[in-house]
C-alpha angles and dihedrals in degrees: 000000000000121000100024117097099311098322098318133089129219113273095248092053092042092059091058097040120116126183117257137177109276096030108142133216133181093229140013087244090059089052090050092049091049093050091046092052091046090049092051090053092045093049107254140093128238138210136185114274126184127346117208119202133200114257088215103056106358094243120144111266103166138019134190121210111194142187109272088241093060114122131016104256093117132032090248093062120090102187090258110190097207115122148126124225119204122196129198111238130201092269089061093248123126114235129192102247101171135017137178116185101178118104128199094214138055118282117234130224114269092245090059092049100048113024117180109291114238115204119213111243116209117210116246113249114262128198108240136137094268094037094102091067090075088068093050091252114125124211125201089256087065090058095054118107092244092055091057093061 
């Protein structure tokens, strides 16, 4: 968000912040991140909606970020109307132009929306007799009867 400590607010203010028409961001990605954080606190998930491009040069001029339950393409979607639309203005900033906060489904608890993220840890390569098989290269040890068990 523009105007608050380099695009970000203090945590206490952030937890109480809701989107509103006229809210400015430096980039569309900042707007998406803000709406996603707001959604997590409010109890819903988001996804990227429409992208509108300039007919002149093809650059992005407007984005919609919607409730994950917008539309009817899957059985989990309810046609939820909640969204924000940000529009790029002449200054280069992205401004919230439209917003709809009402949902047509129940809102979930924050813990159900954003459980602790577990990152996949990949083992570090080790040099062992069978280590070459990770690369798809077989050694003769791989052909021995004991290696097949």
